[in-house]
ZAMARGU-4260 file (C-alpha; in steps of 0.2 Angstrom, whole numbers, plus 5000, padded with zeros to 4 digits):
<rodrens>
0) 5451/3484/4876 | 5455/3467/4885 | 5446/3458/4871 | 5456/3466/4855 | 5476/3465/4862
5) 5486/3454/4852 | 5472/3448/4842 | 5477/3445/4822 | 5465/3458/4813 | 5465/3458/4793
10) 5459/3473/4785 | 5453/3474/4763 | 5451/3490/4756 | 5463/3497/4771 | 5476/3510/4759
15) 5461/3526/4764 | 5446/3529/4771 | 5438/3515/4783 | 5449/3503/4783 | 5464/3514/4786
20) 5456/3521/4801 | 5450/3504/4808 | 5468/3498/4807 | 5474/3513/4815 | 5462/3513/4827
25) 5466/3497/4831 | 5482/3493/4831 | 5483/3508/4845 | 5473/3495/4857 | 5484/3481/4854
30) 5480/3472/4840 | 5491/3464/4828 | 5485/3470/4809 | 5487/3465/4794 | 5483/3478/4779
35) 5480/3474/4763 | 5473/3485/4746 | 5481/3486/4728 | 5489/3502/4734 | 5504/3497/4739
40) 5514/3512/4741 | 5497/3517/4751 | 5499/3502/4764 | 5517/3504/4767 | 5517/3523/4773
45) 5502/3521/4786 | 5510/3499/4790 | 5528/3512/4796 | 5518/3526/4804 | 5508/3513/4815
50) 5527/3502/4820 | 5534/3520/4823 | 5519/3521/4835 | 5525/3506/4845 | 5512/3494/4836
55) 5513/3478/4822 | 5507/3479/4806 | 5510/3471/4790 | 5503/3474/4774 | 5501/3464/4755
60) 5495/3468/4741 | 5478/3460/4738 | 5462/3458/4724 | 5448/3454/4732 | 5441/3451/4716
65) 5452/3436/4716 | 5449/3420/4723 | 5465/3416/4726 | 5475/3431/4728 | 5462/3433/4745
70) 5468/3417/4750 | 5483/3421/4750 | 5482/3436/4759 | 5475/3429/4775 | 5486/3414/4773
75) 5500/3427/4773 | 5493/3432/4789 | 5493/3417/4797 | 5508/3413/4790 | 5517/3427/4800
80) 5506/3427/4816 | 5501/3410/4818 | 5481/3412/4821 | 5466/3423/4812 | 5456/3431/4825
85) 5444/3444/4813 | 5445/3446/4796 | 5438/3464/4790 | 5428/3461/4773 | 5429/3482/4770
90) 5435/3485/4751 | 5419/3493/4741 | 5417/3503/4726 | 5400/3512/4722 | 5400/3519/4704
95) 5384/3525/4706 | 5371/3528/4690 | 5354/3527/4686 | 5349/3509/4677 | 5345/3520/4661
100) 5363/3523/4657 | 5367/3506/4656 | 5379/3504/4665 | 5386/3485/4665 | 5403/3485/4665
105) 5399/3495/4682 | 5387/3485/4687 | 5398/3472/4685 | 5414/3476/4694 | 5403/3482/4710
110) 5394/3462/4709 | 5414/3457/4711 | 5421/3469/4722 | 5405/3472/4734 | 5397/3452/4734
115) 5414/3442/4729 | 5427/3451/4739 | 5415/3447/4754 | 5413/3429/4750 | 5430/3425/4743
120) 5434/3434/4762 | 5422/3421/4770 | 5430/3406/4758 | 5449/3411/4765 | 5447/3413/4780
125) 5430/3402/4788 | 5442/3386/4788 | 5454/3394/4801 | 5444/3398/4812 | 5435/3382/4810
130) 5450/3375/4813 | 5457/3382/4826 | 5441/3383/4837 | 5435/3404/4833 | 5437/3420/4825
135) 5426/3434/4819 | 5421/3441/4804 | 5414/3460/4799 | 5409/3463/4782 | 5403/3483/4775
140) 5387/3485/4771 | 5380/3501/4770 | 5363/3509/4776 | 5361/3505/4757 | 5357/3488/4762
145) 5340/3493/4772 | 5337/3507/4760 | 5334/3508/4743 | 5340/3525/4732 | 5337/3532/4715
150) 5354/3528/4706 | 5360/3518/4719 | 5348/3500/4714 | 5365/3489/4709 | 5374/3495/4723
155) 5360/3493/4735 | 5357/3478/4729 | 5376/3472/4733 | 5374/3479/4752 | 5358/3469/4753
160) 5369/3456/4747 | 5382/3458/4759 | 5367/3456/4772 | 5360/3445/4769 | 5376/3433/4767
165) 5383/3440/4783 | 5364/3434/4792 | 5368/3416/4786 | 5385/3415/4790 | 5378/3420/4809
170) 5367/3407/4808 | 5376/3393/4804 | 5392/3397/4816 | 5393/3390/4832 | 5411/3397/4838
175) 5415/3412/4826 | 5406/3429/4828 | 5399/3441/4811 | 5397/3460/4812 | 5387/3470/4799
180) 5394/3485/4797 | 5380/3499/4790 | 5388/3512/4789 | 5376/3530/4782 | 5388/3544/4773
185) 5405/3545/4777 | 5421/3555/4771 | 5430/3544/4763 | 5437/3540/4745 | 5421/3527/4741
190) 5410/3536/4725 | 5428/3543/4717 | 5423/3531/4702 | 5405/3538/4699 | 5404/3543/4681
195) 5389/3550/4682 | 5387/3570/4684 | 5370/3569/4694 | 5374/3556/4702 | 5392/3565/4709
200) 5380/3579/4715 | 5369/3570/4723 | 5382/3564/4732 | 5390/3579/4737 | 5375/3584/4743
205) 5374/3570/4756 | 5391/3572/4761 | 5388/3591/4767 | 5383/3581/4785 | 5395/3564/4781
210) 5403/3556/4796 | 5422/3555/4797 | 5430/3535/4794 | 5436/3535/4813 | 5416/3533/4819
215) 5415/3519/4808 | 5432/3511/4817 | 5426/3513/4834 | 5410/3501/4830 | 5423/3489/4823
220) 5430/3493/4839 | 5417/3491/4851 | 5410/3475/4837 | 5427/3463/4840 | 5430/3470/4862
225) 5416/3461/4867 | 5420/3444/4876 | 5418/3429/4863 | 5402/3423/4869 | 5394/3441/4863
230) 5392/3441/4847 | 5387/3461/4839 | 5378/3456/4822 | 5374/3474/4816 | 5378/3493/4818
235) 5371/3505/4810 | 5382/3523/4812 | 5373/3539/4803 | 5375/3556/4805 | 5364/3562/4817
240) 5358/3576/4804 | 5354/3560/4791 | 5337/3555/4787 | 5345/3542/4776
</rodrens>
């Protein structure tokens, strides 16, 4: 992938699932990947395995809901490699529940991680990219940015917000590419924090036809690999058998 090799790619939510799969695939294609998440033990193991394959990887603990922490993470990548070419704002949570369950703390957490986390990534990376004359933001949304289902109202609202933020950034940017990745159901840890039993069952049924994370990683690779004058703005990736 000619436009991937040597690029510095910062990835949040990189300790498992889509973030991990993307880090491994991009590293295989010559990118210098910088992995961030809260679980540093897992990050360290992934980075060690990437390095054992002859690729370049670094990691740092990051809480995407903390603006200063996110800024330190992005600047860690810049200090290591001299620039930041791509920020993949991938961290997210999905504790589904019906609104009348009033799980307001879970609502707040979704808003903090899924919306503020993306904004914090943009705030940390945008000045760097503007100063270096280019870059790319890739934000993980979901089919939930296009469809609302029961028990998912707040989660869908956060992903609609990611869609809106991404398109606004795209419109304001002349030399910074912006890509929204909207996965359908994928077999990841997302949803492991669901506390509502009915919602757990709903997700288990959906995951009978789930994609593996590498399917989404390939979409990210595709978006990055395009020439700099080509901006892939949105990719929706669903299981073939999925109606949602």
